[in-house]
N, C-alpha and C positions, 0 to 999 in steps of 0.2 A: 127418552129412543133410543137406542145403543145402533147404529148404524154399522154398517161394514168399510173393511180399508178402503181406502181408493186409488188402485192403482193403472198401472198402464198393461200387467203380462193377461187380462182375462181371469185371476182368481178371485175378481168379484162378481163373476158373471155369475147367476142365480139361476130357477127355474122349479115354480111350486106350484101346486094344485091346489084351491081352496074349495070343500065340497061342505053339501048338507047331508045332514043324517039326523032322522030329527028336529030335533030346535035347537043342535046345536053344530057349527059349525068346528072342521077340524084343517087344517092345514098340513103339506108333508110334500119336501122336498123330490125332485123326479130330478136325475141323473142327469149333469150339466153338458148330456153331453148334446140332448136334446136344445139346449144353448143354442146352435147350431145348425138345429134340424127340425125344419115347421112340421113334417108331414112323422117321426116322431115324434112330435109332443101333440099334433094331434091325436098322435095313437093312443100313446101315454093318458091322454085325458078321456078317448073311449072305457078305457082300461076303470075309471071309476064311478059306477055310478052314487048317483045326486039328485033329490027330488027339483033342485031349483039348476041343473047343470052345473059340472067341474068348469071351473074357472083357474087357467094357466095362468101364474104371472111370471111376466120373465122381464130379466133387466141384464144388460148388456155394458159392462165397463160402467165410463159415463157419459152412457151417449144416449139411450135409450132404451123402453121399454116393448114388450105386447105385449097383451092380455086378450085371452083368448077364451073363448067361452064353447061347449060342446054340450047340445042334447041331445041324447042318445047318437044312432052312428051317423048319422046327415048333417045334420041342425046343425053351424058348427058361425062363429060371429068371430070378429078377428077387428083389434086395435092396434094400431101404431104410433107410437107418438110421435116421429118425426121421419117423415119422409125422404128425407136429405139420409138418411142414413143407410136406404137404398146402397149409393153408390159407393160405401167401405164396406158392408158386413153382407155376406151372403143372405142370412136368416132374414131381414129388411125384404131386401131382394124377392125372397120366397112369398113374403108376407102380402108385397103388392101385383105379384105375378098371380099368386093367388085369387086376392079382390078385382084384378083384372086393370089396374090401376098402370101406370108408364112411368119408370123410374125416371125423375125428372133430372130434366136439360141444366147446365153449366151456370146459369143467367138466373135458375129459379134454386138456386144451390144458401140464397141468403139470408133465405124466409124457413125456422124450426115449423114445418105444418104437422095436422095428426094426419093420419087417413084411416078409412076404415069407417066401425061403426061406434061412430062416439056414445049410442045408446046401448052400448054392452050391458050396461051396468046399470043402467034408469030402474027399471021393477024391481030393484034389491032399492034403493034411495040415492045413487051416485049419475043425477042428471047429465046429461048431454054438457050445459054450459061448465060444470062441473069438473069435470071429465078435461074436455079441451083448457078448462085456465090451470088446472093439473101439470096437464103433459107440455102448457107452454112454458110453465114456471123455471123461469129459466138458470134459477139458485137452488134446485132442488135436482140431484142427483137421481137419476131411474130407482132409485132403493128407498129412497126416501119419500118418491111418490106415492110408492107400490105401499110403502108402510102409512103411509094418511091416506091410500086407497080402503085399507084392509083393518082401518078406523073407526072410517067413516059405515062400510059394510057390519061391522061387528063383527070381526075375527081378528081385530091386530094380538091379541096376547097364545091368540095359537100360529100365527104368521110370526111374530117374535121369535119366538122357541123356536120353530123351523129353521128359522133364522141363524138363530144362538148355534143349531147343530152343526153348521157350517166351520165355527170357530170363530 
């Protein structure tokens, strides 16, 4: 699998939406601006009708990822791969605020812990234990974790096509 180049200027940040129509998955890139704006991300996901809810996959630098799942107008589930990202990244803070979770204190910053709905993709075949293990794998970059998730859920080719469009 071809990954993204990893550098520190934010150029490998991306957001994608995965959705099912009939019996197949499709994945489209979202404007990169939604990687910095939770409300914008949720708005974009609500625009995508899907039989299993629109799934937002957001990779931020080499640091963390967000999974958002929207059913209809008001049913939203969120998963943040690392709560400590909220110290440095406003969008991660927005996720914690949405989840009503406090930003961690300095003494809590030595451990990578996920936050939010670990069962966000369980009905599609990715259980809580597996998502937690993927989020905690420090050898994988966020885009690699999201690619692994896309493979597990059956939309790896569409996901890779979308990433290839990034260049």
